[in-house]
C-alpha positions as CSV (number, residue, x, y, z in Angstrom):
1,M,13.4,-33.3,12.4
2,T,10.2,-31.4,11.6
3,Y,8.9,-29.8,8.6
4,R,9.4,-26.1,10.2
5,H,12.7,-26.9,11.1
6,R,13.7,-28.4,7.7
7,I,12.1,-25.5,6.0
8,D,13.9,-22.9,8.2
9,L,17.2,-24.3,7.7
10,L,17.0,-24.4,3.9
11,L,15.7,-20.5,3.6
12,T,18.2,-19.7,6.2
13,G,21.0,-21.1,3.9
14,F,19.1,-19.2,1.2
15,F,19.0,-16.0,2.5
16,L,22.7,-16.3,3.5
17,L,23.7,-16.9,0.1
18,I,21.9,-13.9,-1.4
19,A,23.0,-11.8,1.7
20,L,26.7,-12.6,0.6
21,L,26.0,-12.3,-3.1
22,A,24.7,-8.7,-2.5
23,I,27.5,-7.8,-0.7
24,I,30.0,-9.4,-2.9
25,G,27.9,-8.6,-6.3
26,V,28.6,-4.8,-6.1
27,Q,31.9,-4.4,-5.5
28,D,32.6,-3.3,-8.8
29,L,29.9,-0.5,-8.9
30,P,30.8,3.2,-7.7
31,S,30.7,3.7,-4.0
32,D,27.2,5.5,-4.6
33,D,25.5,2.2,-6.0
34,Q,27.4,0.2,-3.4
35,L,25.8,1.8,-0.2
36,F,22.3,0.3,-0.5
37,P,23.1,-3.4,-1.2
38,I,26.1,-3.4,1.2
39,T,23.7,-2.0,3.9
40,A,20.9,-4.3,3.2
41,G,23.1,-7.1,2.4
42,T,25.0,-6.6,6.0
43,L,21.5,-6.6,7.8
44,L,20.1,-9.7,6.1
45,L,23.4,-11.5,7.0
46,V,23.1,-10.5,10.8
47,A,19.4,-11.1,11.3
48,T,19.9,-14.6,9.1
49,C,22.7,-15.4,11.3
50,I,21.0,-14.7,14.5
51,Y,18.0,-16.5,13.4
52,A,20.3,-19.5,12.1
53,F,21.5,-19.9,15.6
54,R,17.9,-20.0,17.0
55,V,16.8,-22.7,14.7
56,L,20.0,-24.7,15.5
57,T,19.6,-24.1,19.2
58,R,15.9,-25.1,19.1
59,R,15.3,-28.5,20.6
60,H,12.8,-31.1,19.0
61,V,11.0,-34.0,20.1
62,D,11.1,-36.0,17.0
63,E,14.4,-35.6,16.0
64,S,16.2,-38.7,14.2
65,S,19.6,-39.6,14.0
66,E,19.5,-39.3,10.2
67,T,19.9,-35.8,8.6
68,P,17.5,-35.3,6.0
69,T,18.5,-34.2,2.3
70,I,16.4,-31.9,0.0
71,L,15.3,-35.0,-1.8
72,D,14.0,-36.8,1.7
73,L,11.2,-34.2,2.2
74,P,7.8,-34.6,1.1
75,S,6.2,-32.7,-1.5
76,H,4.2,-30.0,-0.1
77,E,7.8,-29.1,2.0
78,K,9.6,-29.3,-1.6
79,V,6.6,-26.6,-3.2
80,T,7.0,-24.4,-0.4
81,I,10.4,-24.3,-0.4
82,L,10.5,-23.9,-4.2
83,K,7.8,-21.1,-3.8
84,M,10.0,-19.0,-1.7
85,I,12.9,-19.4,-3.3
86,I,11.3,-18.5,-7.0
87,Y,9.7,-15.3,-4.6
88,I,12.9,-14.1,-3.8
89,S,15.2,-14.8,-6.6
90,S,12.5,-12.8,-9.0
91,L,12.7,-10.1,-6.5
92,V,16.6,-9.8,-6.6
93,L,16.7,-10.5,-10.5
94,G,13.8,-7.6,-10.9
95,V,15.9,-5.2,-8.9
96,M,18.7,-5.8,-10.8
97,L,17.0,-5.4,-14.2
98,F,14.7,-2.5,-13.6
99,G,15.3,-1.3,-10.5
100,H,13.6,-1.2,-6.7
101,L,11.1,1.6,-8.2
102,V,9.7,-0.5,-10.4
103,T,10.1,-4.1,-8.9
104,V,9.4,-3.6,-5.3
105,P,6.0,-2.1,-5.6
106,L,5.2,-4.6,-8.3
107,F,6.5,-7.5,-6.3
108,V,4.3,-6.5,-3.5
109,F,1.3,-6.5,-5.9
110,I,1.7,-9.8,-7.3
111,Y,2.9,-11.6,-3.8
112,M,-0.5,-10.2,-2.0
113,L,-2.2,-11.7,-5.3
114,A,-0.7,-15.3,-4.9
115,H,-1.6,-15.1,-1.5
116,G,-5.2,-14.4,-1.8
117,E,-5.5,-11.1,-1.3
118,N,-8.0,-8.8,-2.7
119,W,-6.7,-7.3,-6.0
120,V,-7.5,-3.5,-4.3
121,I,-5.8,-4.4,-1.2
122,A,-2.9,-5.6,-3.4
123,F,-2.7,-2.7,-5.7
124,L,-3.0,-0.3,-2.4
125,G,-0.2,-2.5,-1.0
126,G,1.9,-1.9,-4.3
127,C,1.2,1.7,-3.9
128,V,2.0,2.0,-0.2
129,M,5.6,0.6,-1.3
130,L,5.9,2.7,-4.4
131,I,5.2,6.1,-2.3
132,F,7.6,4.3,0.5
133,V,10.6,3.6,-2.0
134,R,10.2,6.9,-3.8
135,G,8.8,9.4,-1.3
136,I,10.7,8.2,2.2
137,L,13.7,6.3,0.8
138,I,14.8,8.2,-2.5
139,E,13.6,11.6,-1.7
140,L,13.0,12.0,2.1
141,M,16.4,10.0,2.9
142,N,18.3,10.3,0.0
143,V,19.4,6.5,-0.1
144,A,21.4,6.1,-3.3
145,M,20.1,2.9,-5.2
146,P,21.6,1.2,-7.7
147,H,21.0,2.1,-11.2
148,P,19.1,-0.8,-12.9
149,L,20.5,-2.7,-16.2
150,F,17.4,-1.6,-17.9
151,G,17.4,1.8,-16.8
152,N,14.7,3.6,-15.1
153,Y,11.5,4.0,-17.3
154,L,9.1,5.7,-14.9
155,P,8.6,9.6,-15.4
156,F,9.1,10.2,-11.8
């Protein structure tokens, strides 16, 4: 099993878990707060299942008969997988605690900086996401966002 194939399978499993948690975790919320997480979780679930099917049916020349575990992976693969899990987990946790309006632009800014982007470009990316979430999703499309645990501290 190749490096890319192992990472694809592990991240696919993680995204399936996140999608299921998003769908199941909002069942006790009011219906307005359920709309966005259920829609996003369902879309993520469908896309991940399609991607998982493609990964599993892809042929590899160097496949071995043994199925490797996470402990059998080289250290650079473990670091890559761990980074992706930390990024996605921090995004989900941030949205739950502080809301989409704060977390998504901040996540884009930090993610771009972590991947070597110039801070001005990263700041512009965060601003574009803020405008997108606030202007397009909330104002124009009237998408009901779940209420964050700590409330919305932005004045707009």
